[in-house]
PAVO-162774 format. One record per residue: x, y, z of N, C-alpha, C in turn. Coordinates in pm, whole numbers, plus 50000, padded with zeros to 5 digits. Each point is the difference from the previous one (the first is absolute). Layout:
<nodes>
XYZXYZXYZ;...
</nodes>
This chain:
<nodes>
908804801373025500334988949909501514998149998;500434987650012501434997250003500615002249862;501235004950002500695002449873500434986749940;499694998049873500324987549934501455000149954;500694988850025501394998949960500094999849847;501015006449943500154999749854500294985849952;499494997049882500164986649942501185000249904;500994991550028501184999049916499874987549913;500055002049869499804989049906501304997249928;500424987550004501214995649930499574992149878;500245005349878499574992949879500634986249985;501134997650068500664986949987499334989450086;499125004050092499324990550086498604997349945;499674987149987498694996349950498985000350113;498725000849964498955000450099499155012449985;498804999550058499045011049989500065008450126;500135013149982499955009450111498595005750008;499485001650121498685005950020500135012250090;499295010649962500035012350078498615006449997;499575005050115498715006950007500165014149944;499105003849910500115013049935498615005849976;499965012949970498755007349986499344996949866;498704997450004499224998149878499635013749944;500345002449875499735013049938498555001449957;499214989450016498595000549961499095003450117;500164992650112499115002250115500725006350118;501305002249989500815006250105500114991450125;499674987249988500244990650109501324992749971;500384990750085501254992949981499794987149923;500924997349908500014987449927501374993650010;500244989849920501264992650004500695000949864;501275004050004500844999949880500974988350010;500004991649897500934988849992501065003249896;501264997650036501125003249912500824987449979;500224996649873500764988049965501205003949914;501234998750052501185001949915500134988249904;500325002949875500104989349900501065003749898;500704989849950500965001949892499354995649870;500095008649899499384997049871501094995249904;499844988249942500994995349902500185010149888;501235001549955500425009549896500015014350050;499645002650127499835013950040500665002850134;499265002850104500585004650126499024997850114;500335005550118499144998850117498875010249994;498794995550035498855008950011499234996550126;499125009050040499114997750113498564999549949;499324988950027498584998949968499225004450123;499165010149984499225005250111498524997349977;499344995150104498574997149993499325005650124;499025008949979499265005950112498564995049998;499494996150117498604995850014499415006150126;498785005049986499285005650114498774991550027;499944993750117498854991750036498765008250030;500185012850028498865008550038499145003749880;500655004449891499245004749883500234991549875;500934990550007500254991349886500955005749897;500565011850026500915006249903501304991949993;500544998349877501264993149983500805006649888;501304998150006500895006349903501254991449985;500564999549878501214992449973500985008949925;501255000650044501025007949933501334992550000;500905004449912501364994749993500955011650018;500974998550089501005010450022501394994249982;500885008249946501374995549980500734999650133;500674988950027500734998650126501455004449987;500415003449881501375004249978500115015049986;500995004349926500255014249983499705004349857;499935013049980499855005449865501244996549920;499814994849880501114995549919500795011849943;501214997049953500875010649949499425006649875;499264992349921499435005349877498534996349990;499275007749922498634996449968499994988749897;498874993349988499894988649910498715000949921;500114997049870498814999349915499984986549930;498894992850017499794987249933499005002049887;500244992749893499075000049887499794985449959;498744995749998499714985949976498864998749900;500204991349901498974997449899499334986750031;498725000550031499214988050031499554993949868;500474987849973499724993649872499064988150013;499974993550116499164988250021499275001350133;498904992750020499315000550130500904995750116;501024991549974500904995850107500825011750055;500235010149916500795011550045499305007750112;498694998650013499285007150106500334994450138;500684988550006500374994250129501345005250051;500645008949926501265005850046499785007950129;500904997950095499905007050128500375014749984;499305008650073500225014449994500075005650141;501025008250025500065008050121499945014649958;499005006850047499865014249967500245008150127;501095007750001500325008250115499075011850014;500145007050113499125011450027500135011149897;501165001049935500225010749903499974995049856;499624987549979499974994349866498815004849919;500245003449875498945004349907499874989349892;498834993949991499764989549902499195005849884;500414996449879499375005449880499774988949899;498784998849949499684990849891500155008049871;501104997449929500395008649889498994999949887;499424988549968499084999149887498745008250021;499585001650125498805007850030500335014050049;501315003050015500435012850058499315002350134;499914989150077499345000350131501064999550108;500025009950087501025001050104499365000450137;500544991950091499524999950137501005007450087;499575009550081500935008050081500574991750114;501045005250069500554992850116498924996950102;500114988250061499004995350096500724991450103;499304996050108500644991050097500564987549933;501104995050055500714988749940499104987949977;500354992249900499164988949959500894988249960;499684988150052500664987649961498964990949936;500134997649871498994992349928500634994649872;499174996249904500494996649867499335009249899;500364998749873499455009149899498494998549986;499494988050021498554998149998499355008150111;500624999950118499475007950110500085014949974;501075004449933500155014249967498865004549908;499744992149895498925003649908498654999550070;499804989950086498754999150074499785011850092;501085004650065499885011650089499665012649921;500595001749883499685011649917498534999749958;499524988249961498604998749959499065003550116;500284994750118499135002650115500025014750040;501185006449991500085014350032499215008449900;500094996549872499275007649899498494998150013;499574987950037498574997250008499375005250129;500835003650098499455004250130499115012349988;500385009449913499245012549986499135000349875;499824988749934499224999949878498535003850020;499334995550107498605004350019499865015250007;500935006650068499935014650009500315006549865;500964994349927500345005649868498834998649903;499274989150010498904997649906498965011050005;499805005550119499025010750016500595013749970;501225002550051500585013449989500815002149873;500724989649954500885001349884499804988049907;498944999849923499724988349915501094997349897;500635010449946501084997849903501214993350066;500345004750120501104993950074499664985650037;498744997750033499544986550035500234990449884;499655004349878500184991349883501484997549971;500825010450019501444998349975500624990150098;499625001150128500534990850101499514985849974;498754998649955499484986749967500824993649889;500405008049902500834994749892501374995450049;500585007750093501324996450054499924987250082;498994999050087499874987850081499734987849914;499265001849890499764988849909501304995449935;500865009549963501304996349943500874992950102;499995004850124500804993750105499544985750025;498684997950002499494986350018500374991249881;500015006049881500404992449883501444995350009;500885008650052501394996050019500104988250095;499255000550111500044989150098499484986949940;499115000949902499474988049935500884995449883;501125007049979500914996149892499675006049866;499115010049997499615006349874500845012649977;500245003149873500685012349959501425001250056;500614988750036501395000450043500915000949878;501195005950010500675004150124499585013850047;500315002850128499805013150059501255003250083;500425012549996501245004150067499685008850120;500694997450111499865008550118501385003750050;500075010950075501255004550059499775003150148;501064998550077499975002850144501235008250034;499785012650035501095009650024499995004050147;501124997650069500095003050143501325007150027;499985012950035501255007250028500744994650122;499314992950090500684994350117500714987049967;499714994049885500624987349962499444988150074;498855001550067499454989350083498774993449940;499825001249869498964992549930500664989549912;499194990749951500604988249938498964992349920;500404994849883499214990449923500874987649982;499454988450031500764987549996500504996949859;501294997149985500524996149868499934984949980;500314995849880500084985849966501234997849913;500534987950001501174997149916499705001949853;498744998449959499645001849859500005014649958;499985009250097499925014249966501295005249938;501134993250024501285005349956500334996149857;499124992549935500204996749859499065008049911;499225008950058499125008849922499895013350072;499165008749950499935013750054498715002650076;499394989750058498735002050069500195006050140;501214998850057500255004550137501245008850000;499865012250051501165008950013499995006550137;501195002050051500185007250126501035010949977;499685012250040500905011449982500205006850134;501265001250042500345007450121500405014249960;499555009850076500285013949964500295008250126;500795010549980500295009250110498795008850025;499645001650126498845008250035500285014849976;498945007249969500095014549988499905006250139;500305012950006499895007150128498564999650052;499045001749910498594999950042499614986350058;500524989249942499704986750052500644997850136;501215005450021500634999150132499185007550105;499455011449960499125007650090498754991950032;499434993549898498804991950018500234988550098;501194994149996500324988750087500475004450139;500145013150020500445004950129501494999450021;500774997749893501454999450012500615013950007;499285009949948500485013849997498915008850057;500405009450086499045009450057499825011649904;498765002349959499715010949907499765012850077;500595011049952499825012950065498565004549986;499415004350109498585003350001499695012749923;500985008949985499705013049940500064999549848;501114995149945500155000749856499964986449933;499784989150079499884986849940501314994249953;501135005850045501314994749961500674993950121;501054992849975500724993350107501375006250016;500415001350126501285006550027501154992049942;499914986750007501074991849944500125002149850;498855001349933500025002149856500645013449967;499685010350081500585013249976501514999650017;500474992850103501444999150022500694993249884;499324989649945500604993049887500085009149879;498955008149980500005008749884500995011450015;500285004250125500955010950020501404996149955;500274986750000501324995549958500245002149853;498955003149927500155002749858500024987449918;499705001549872500044988749909501295000349920;499904995449876501174999449914499945010649891;499155010250019499885010549900501335007449985;500465000949878501235007449973501274992650033;499914987450045501194992350037500454991749881;501275001049966500594992149892500464986750059;499294989249968500304987050058501244994249934;500994996550082501284994849952500044985050023;500514992649903500134985550014500884996650121;499554990150077500784995150112499805007650129;499425012049995499755007850121498724995350068;500014999750133498834996150077499305012750050;498735001349969499215011650040498984995750105;499815008450100499054997150107498795009249986;498824993950001498755007549989499144997450122;499565010550071499084997950113498624996349949;499374990750068498674995549960499264994950122;498834994349977499184994550107499994984949989;500284993050109500024985549999498614994649966;499874991549898498684994849966499454990350103;500864995050090499544990450100499495006750127;500765009850053499615006250127499675014849988;500315006249885499665014049980501005009850058;501084995250063501005008950058501005004449891;500745011050025500995004449901501114989649983;500414997949877501114990949972500735005149876;500984992649956500855004449890500024989749889;499935004949876500174991549883501365003049939;500844989849990501305001349934499844996549853;500515008649913499814998349857501355000849930;500214990949904501264999749927499734996249855;500605007649908499884996949857501184991549958;499724989449925501074991249955499704995349859;501024995549932499894995549862500144984849995;499004993249943500084985649980500634997549863;501114992749995500674997749871499064993849896;500095005149878499214995249886498505002350019;499645009250093498575002550020499755015050008;499765005350115499705014250015500275004350144;499805012850025500175005350135498754997250083;500214996650127498894997450091500265007550131;498945001950076500085006350131499734989350106;500964997850089499824990650110499605008050124;498884996350061499485007250116499864990550118;500435004650117499914991950122499445008650112;499014994650070499355007150111500314992850130;500365007650103500304994250131499395009050107;499094994550080499345007750106500614996550135;500525010050070500614997750131498974997750110;498745003549974498974998750103499434985850007;499584994849886499344986850000500844989149937;501155003649941500864990049938499614996249859;499045007049942499564996949863501155002349903;500234990149913501065001049900499484994649867;500345006849895499624995349868500965005749897;500104993249888500825004849889499214998649872;500285008749906499265000049875500905005249889;499664996549879500755004449883499045007049905;500345012149961499185007849908500775001949869;499314998149892500595002349869499375012449938;500705006049907499495012249938500114999349849;499985011849939500105000649855498635000749935;500025000349867498765001349924499244986849998;498715000949972499164988149989500224993849862;500444987549993500244993949868498694997049929;500124997549870498804997249921499394986550036;500834990550043499514986650030500534995450135;499354989850055500514993650119501084989949962;500644994250103501064990449973499824987650086;500214988649937499904987150068501374993249995;500564997050117501324993850009499834986150061;500524989949931499924986250047501414994850028;500204995150121501294994450042499844985250030;500854991849940500054985850031501094997750104;499604995950120500944997550109500374985249999;501294997249975500454986249985501034995850104;500795009550049501064996850095499925009250121;500804996850102500035008250120500555013949971;500905000949900500555013149964498925009249946;498984994349936498925008349947499225007050111;500004994250120499305006250111500685012850047;501275002049960500755011950041499895011349899;499254998249894499825010849902499265011850065;500475012149968499295011950045498665000949928;499005004750073498675001349942499335012450058;499425007949914499255011850041498544997949965;499184999350102498544999149981499415013450041;499475007449904499425013150031498644998250067;499475011250052498714999350070498844997149905;500205001549869498944997349903500144986249935;500954992150047500334987349935499304988350069;499484990849920499424987550050501044988949985;500064991250098500944988850000499224987049981;500444991849904499314987549972501024988749987;499534987950023500794988049975499054988749967;500004995849875499114989149959500434986950063;501304998050017500504987650060499584998750145;500065011050075499684999750142498525002650027;499235003549896498595003250021499825012450084;500825010249974500055012050084499705012349917;499235009250058499775013049937499865010550110;500895009949996499985011150096499695012749922;498915006450034499535011449923500775012750035;499935009549910500685012850020499515006650128;500935005850075499655006950124500094991450124;500084986849984500014991350118501295001250078;501134999949930501305000950067500655013749985;499385009149925500625012949975501194998449906;500865010149996501194999349917501134993250075;500694990549937501094992750065501194999149905;501195003150053501254997749928500794989950083;500044987649955500554989250079500534989349904;500114987850047500374988749915498784991249978;500134990349910498904990749976499664992650129;501024995650071499774993050127499335009150101;500455012650008499405009350095498555003049969;499675001149871498635003049961499084988350034;500434987849969499184988350033499854998350151;501065003350074499924999150146498995009950055;499985012249944499015010050043498594995149972;499794994249882498684994749965499604989050096;500924990750026499694988950090499685004950141;500815009250052499795004750138498675007250015;499645008149899498725007150011498834990449993;500054990549907498924990249990499934991250124;501174995750048500024991250117499475007250123;500335012950014499475007550113498515002049992;499464999949877498565001749983499254986850019;500604989049956499324987150006500204993250134;501235001050055500334993350124500315010150108;500074995050123500355008650113501495003049994;500435010250080501385004449995500984989550048;499554990850086500914989950051500044987649913;499315000549884500054988749908498884990250019;499255000850111498884991150020498775005749934;499044991449971498755005049945499325008950102;499515011349955499355009450091498694994150048;500034994150119498784994150055499774986149947;500004998549865499834987049938498604994450009;499045007950052498684994650023499085001349880;500335008349903499115001449885500714997549868;501254995450004500704996249878499864985049979;499444996149888499794985949973501334993249968;500014986950015501224992349971500395001349854;499005000649911500295001549858500665013349970;499465010850061500595013249980501415000750056;500214993850116501324999950061501014993049910;499614988849941500904992749910500355008249877;499025007349946500265008349883501005011050031;499835006750116500925010650036501394994550028;500084988550066501314994050027500714996449870;499264994749903500604996549871500475012649926;499215010650010500375012649933501295005650058;500105000650133501205005550062501204990849984;499784986949995501114990849973500615002749863;499145002049901500495002949865500735013449997;499475009950072500645013250004501364999350070;500094992350107501284998450070501034992849913;499564990249923500934993149910500535009649893;499145009049954500455009949902501025009550062;499785004250124500945009150067501344993150024;499984986950021501234992450022500604994549871;499455004049885500504995749868499954984949983;498994993750059499844985549985499164996449879;499305009849943499204997749880500225011649904;499824997449872500055010649900498615006449990;499985013049981498725007049993500165012849919;498885006349970500025012549925499485011450087;500445012149968499505012250063499635009749888;498805005450008499535009449899499695013350069;500655010649954499725013650046499215007149891;498795004050032499135006649903499725014150050;500625009849934499955013850047499435009049891;498815005650021499415008749897500785012949976;500885003950094500825011949982501454996749964;500304987249981501344995649958501095005250093;499735000050130500965005150098500654988950081;499914987649954500604988750071501184994549921;500834992150070501294996349942500484986850060;500644991649917500664987750045501425000149945;500964997350086501415000249960500304988649903;500725003349893500474990049905501474997150027;500364987249999501394996350028500925002549882;499425001049881500785003249879499065005749896;500585005249892499185005549893499154988949937;498755003749970499064990449940499894987350085;499815002250130499874988850094498804991449959;500214987149971498894991649954498964997150108;500355002350127499054997350108499095011850029;500275011449938499195012050021499355003949868;498705000750000499255004049881499205012550032;500195010449922499315012750021499185003349876;498755003750022499105003449889499065011150042;499675008649905499045010750024498594994949970;499025005750070498624996049977499085012150012;498864999149936499015010750007499294999550135;499935011550065499305000650129498514997449982;499424993350099498574997349997499225012650038;498735001049962499195011650042499955001650152;500004988850073499985000950146501285006350053;501144996349943501285005850042500065014949966;499505003749883499985014149961499175008250098;498854994750039499125007250091500615000750140;500574989050047500574999650135501195009550013;500795001249895501175008850003499665014549967;498745002649963499595013649967500505004849866;500404990849912500565004049871498935004649902;498754996050023498935004449910499745015050012;500385005850114499735014350023501205008849967;501114993849958501215007849969499975004349854;500275012849978500095005349864501355006649984;500814994949908501375005049983500155009249880;498965001349918500095008549882498785009249993;500255012549965498915009449980499365005250126;500624997350118499385004650124500125015050018;501015006349933500115014550011498805006949936;499604995049881498845005949933498724997650081;499894988050058498814997250081499935009450120;501165002750060500035008850116499565014149961;500495004649882499625013449955498515000649967;499484989149940498574999649966499145000650125;500394992150101499245000150126500055013650065;501195006349998500135013350060499135010249928;499984999149865499185009449922498534998150030;499584987350010498594997450031499655005150139;500924997950094499765004550136499875015250006;500915006949929499945014649998498715004849936;499594993149892498775003849934498804998350090;499984989150076498884997750092499995010450109;501225003550049500065010050106499515013649949;500395003749878499555012949946498504999949979;499484988649953498574999149976499225001250132;500564993950105499295000250127500005013950061;501025008149965500025013650053498985008649929;
</nodes>
C-alpha cells in the first residue's frame, strides 16, 4: 500500500478537505471531511465530519485550529428567555459544562459547535440513551433521571426560567456568545484565570514525573524558596521562581511593594516568561477585611479626568450606566492604571472577543446585520469615552473595599465614595461566611478535647 502524503490544513483558506481514514466501527476505510471556519466573536476551528459508506457509521467533532490560550476561561450565563437558547456555543475538548440549578455536570468530551438549545438537547439524549437499562437494573436512578430530563425539557419550552449554566475550560478554547445587552446586567460573566499545575499537566504543557507525580520544573521553582522569613521593603523588587501558566516552563515573578497616596500599601506583580513570551501584571491588596464593601462613583467630564490614577482590585466590578457597560470581578484581574488605560483594556478585550484581531468581522457569516450594528454602536460610544468626547460615569463596586480613584483635591465633587452592605452572594463567593474572628481559640480547644476523648474511647 502506498504511503499517503500528510494533509496540511491552513485555517485561513476556505474550502473542504477530504481524506481517507479508518472507520473505528467496521475497520474499513471511510471519508473524513475537514472544514476550516472562523466563528464570529471567537477564533478559528476545524469542523470534522466522518462517514463510512460500508457500515453507515458517522461522527461529527469540532477541534480548535489555534493554540492553547495563555489563561483558562470560565463563562457563566443566566438563561432568562427562550431566545437565549439561540446563543452560539463552542465547547472545547477540555471544557466542562455545568447546569448550576440542577447541579448537573457534563465531563470533557469531543469538541462541539452548536447553540444552547443544542447543548440541552444533547444532554437529554445522552441521559435517555441508557434509560431502558436503568429501568430494569436501577429503578430509583431511572426515576431521578426522568425528573432531570423533564426539567431540561421544561427549560427548552420556556418554563421555570431563569436557569444558570457555566462553561469552564482550562485551555481557554471554549466560548458562549455575548450580546450588547449583557453588559447592562449580570446575566453574562467571563472570568480568565491562571491555570494550576495539574491543569497544565492535563493539557500536556508539563510532563509529569511517572514515579512521584511531580514535575521537575515545579520542583526547581520550589527550590528557589518563597518569601518565608523575608522582610519586604518598600521600593525593593523581589524575584520569585514560579511556573508559567501559559506553557508550564520555569519563569520569574517580579514583586514590589508600594504605597498609594491617601490609600494603602499594595503589591505590584509582573510575570515574564522567556520561553513563550507570556507577560502579565497584577496588583494585590492586603490588610484586614472591612465590615462593608465600598462603591466609588467617578464623573468623567474632561480629558484631564482620564489621567486620574485608578486601582481596580481583583474583587472589584466595573460599571458605567452611561456607557451601558458592566465588567464583573475577576475579568480583568487587579489593575493599577489610569481611567483611560482601564477603559482601553476593557475595549481591547471585548473587541478581541467580538471581532477578529485585524478588525474585520471573524468570518461574518453568522453575525446578523442587526447584531453588527449594535456592536458597532457600542464600541463607537466606548471610543468616544476614551477620547473624552462625551461625559460618562464610572462605578467601582468592591466588596473588600480594596479599590481606589485619585481625587484632584480634598472633597472632590466628581468622586463619590460610599460604603454598602455586602450581598449574601458576595459573602459566599469571598468565603467570608466561613471566617470566624472571635472565639476560635475555644473552639479549637473544644474540638481537640472531643478528638482526644474519642481516641481514648476507641482504645
